[in-house]
C-alpha positions as YAML, in Angstrom:
chain: A
units: angstrom
residues:
- id: 1
  name: UNK
  ca: [-1.11, -17.04, 9.54]
- id: 2
  name: UNK
  ca: [-2.13, -14.95, 6.29]
- id: 3
  name: UNK
  ca: [-0.18, -15.54, 3.25]
- id: 4
  name: UNK
  ca: [1.12, -12.09, 1.55]
- id: 5
  name: UNK
  ca: [3.10, -11.86, -1.18]
- id: 6
  name: UNK
  ca: [6.29, -9.84, -0.87]
- id: 7
  name: UNK
  ca: [4.42, -6.54, -2.63]
- id: 8
  name: UNK
  ca: [1.23, -6.74, -0.66]
- id: 9
  name: UNK
  ca: [3.61, -7.10, 2.93]
- id: 10
  name: UNK
  ca: [6.02, -3.85, 1.95]
- id: 11
  name: UNK
  ca: [2.47, -2.20, 1.45]
- id: 12
  name: UNK
  ca: [1.16, -3.55, 4.47]
- id: 13
  name: UNK
  ca: [4.10, -2.40, 6.51]
- id: 14
  name: UNK
  ca: [4.05, 1.23, 4.46]
- id: 15
  name: UNK
  ca: [0.19, 1.74, 5.94]
- id: 16
  name: UNK
  ca: [1.40, 0.77, 9.26]
- id: 17
  name: UNK
  ca: [3.78, 3.69, 9.83]
- id: 18
  name: UNK
  ca: [0.94, 6.07, 8.35]
- id: 19
  name: UNK
  ca: [-2.70, 5.94, 5.99]
- id: 20
  name: UNK
  ca: [-1.61, 7.13, 2.78]
- id: 21
  name: UNK
  ca: [-3.08, 7.08, -0.81]
- id: 22
  name: UNK
  ca: [-1.78, 5.07, -4.11]
- id: 23
  name: UNK
  ca: [0.66, 7.63, -5.80]
- id: 24
  name: UNK
  ca: [2.24, 8.24, -2.14]
- id: 25
  name: UNK
  ca: [2.91, 4.59, -1.28]
- id: 26
  name: UNK
  ca: [4.86, 3.93, -4.51]
- id: 27
  name: UNK
  ca: [6.89, 7.19, -3.95]
- id: 28
  name: UNK
  ca: [7.44, 6.12, -0.19]
- id: 29
  name: UNK
  ca: [8.72, 2.30, -1.38]
- id: 30
  name: UNK
  ca: [11.83, 3.63, -3.33]
- id: 31
  name: UNK
  ca: [14.46, 4.04, -1.35]
- id: 32
  name: UNK
  ca: [15.89, 7.85, -1.06]
- id: 33
  name: UNK
  ca: [17.80, 9.14, -4.07]
- id: 34
  name: UNK
  ca: [16.07, 6.77, -6.56]
- id: 35
  name: UNK
  ca: [15.17, 7.82, -10.03]
- id: 36
  name: UNK
  ca: [11.46, 7.68, -10.64]
- id: 37
  name: UNK
  ca: [12.13, 5.02, -13.75]
- id: 38
  name: UNK
  ca: [13.33, 2.51, -11.38]
- id: 39
  name: UNK
  ca: [10.98, -0.17, -10.13]
- id: 40
  name: UNK
  ca: [12.14, -1.16, -6.61]
- id: 41
  name: UNK
  ca: [10.34, -4.06, -5.41]
- id: 42
  name: UNK
  ca: [8.11, -3.66, -9.09]
- id: 43
  name: UNK
  ca: [6.17, -1.27, -6.73]
- id: 44
  name: UNK
  ca: [4.82, 1.20, -9.62]
- id: 45
  name: UNK
  ca: [1.63, 3.01, -10.30]
- id: 46
  name: UNK
  ca: [-0.01, 0.35, -12.21]
- id: 47
  name: UNK
  ca: [0.71, -2.58, -10.11]
- id: 48
  name: UNK
  ca: [-0.77, -0.66, -6.47]
- id: 49
  name: UNK
  ca: [-4.27, -0.37, -7.69]
- id: 50
  name: UNK
  ca: [-4.07, -3.79, -8.14]
- id: 51
  name: UNK
  ca: [-2.45, -5.40, -4.81]
- id: 52
  name: UNK
  ca: [-4.60, -2.50, -3.06]
- id: 53
  name: UNK
  ca: [-7.75, -3.84, -4.59]
- id: 54
  name: UNK
  ca: [-6.65, -7.05, -3.38]
- id: 55
  name: UNK
  ca: [-5.97, -6.34, 0.21]
- id: 56
  name: UNK
  ca: [-9.33, -4.82, 0.09]
- id: 57
  name: UNK
  ca: [-10.98, -7.71, -0.67]
- id: 58
  name: UNK
  ca: [-8.99, -9.81, 2.00]
- id: 59
  name: UNK
  ca: [-10.44, -7.21, 4.53]
- id: 60
  name: UNK
  ca: [-6.93, -6.28, 4.99]
- id: 61
  name: UNK
  ca: [-7.21, -2.41, 4.23]
- id: 62
  name: UNK
  ca: [-10.26, 0.15, 4.22]
- id: 63
  name: UNK
  ca: [-10.53, 2.91, 1.58]
- id: 64
  name: UNK
  ca: [-11.57, 6.24, 2.49]
- id: 65
  name: UNK
  ca: [-11.96, 8.89, 0.65]
- id: 66
  name: UNK
  ca: [-10.13, 12.28, 1.32]
- id: 67
  name: UNK
  ca: [-11.48, 15.72, -0.35]
- id: 68
  name: UNK
  ca: [-9.24, 17.73, -1.50]
- id: 69
  name: UNK
  ca: [-7.81, 16.72, -3.73]
- id: 70
  name: UNK
  ca: [-10.21, 13.96, -3.76]
- id: 71
  name: UNK
  ca: [-8.08, 10.66, -3.40]
- id: 72
  name: UNK
  ca: [-8.61, 6.73, -2.18]
- id: 73
  name: UNK
  ca: [-6.37, 7.24, 1.10]
- id: 74
  name: UNK
  ca: [-5.91, 3.18, 2.79]
- id: 75
  name: UNK
  ca: [-5.72, 2.16, 6.19]
- id: 76
  name: UNK
  ca: [-4.89, -1.24, 8.18]
- id: 77
  name: UNK
  ca: [-7.62, -2.65, 9.42]
- id: 78
  name: UNK
  ca: [-7.02, -5.38, 12.37]
- id: 79
  name: UNK
  ca: [-6.36, -8.28, 10.12]
- id: 80
  name: UNK
  ca: [-3.57, -6.48, 8.31]
- id: 81
  name: UNK
  ca: [-1.97, -5.86, 11.65]
- id: 82
  name: UNK
  ca: [-2.46, -9.25, 12.43]
- id: 83
  name: UNK
  ca: [-0.60, -10.02, 9.32]
- id: 84
  name: UNK
  ca: [1.87, -8.32, 9.58]
- id: 85
  name: UNK
  ca: [2.90, -10.03, 13.31]
...
């Protein structure tokens, strides 16, 4: 069993729904109608980068560069799917 923090589990669950980039993952982590300044589950633009780097090093997500606009998009790897099971 792979140990995950609450933030990491939330990110993997959101990526399981659809591959995405960091700022969009942060927006999707907030309940509808929540103001931008409210930090739901402490997932924000600074913490997302750290968490994505950790998840990538562990082989749970894969980085894919997308053009126009140039952004880092993340997808789940097979290990990432297993971590959620």
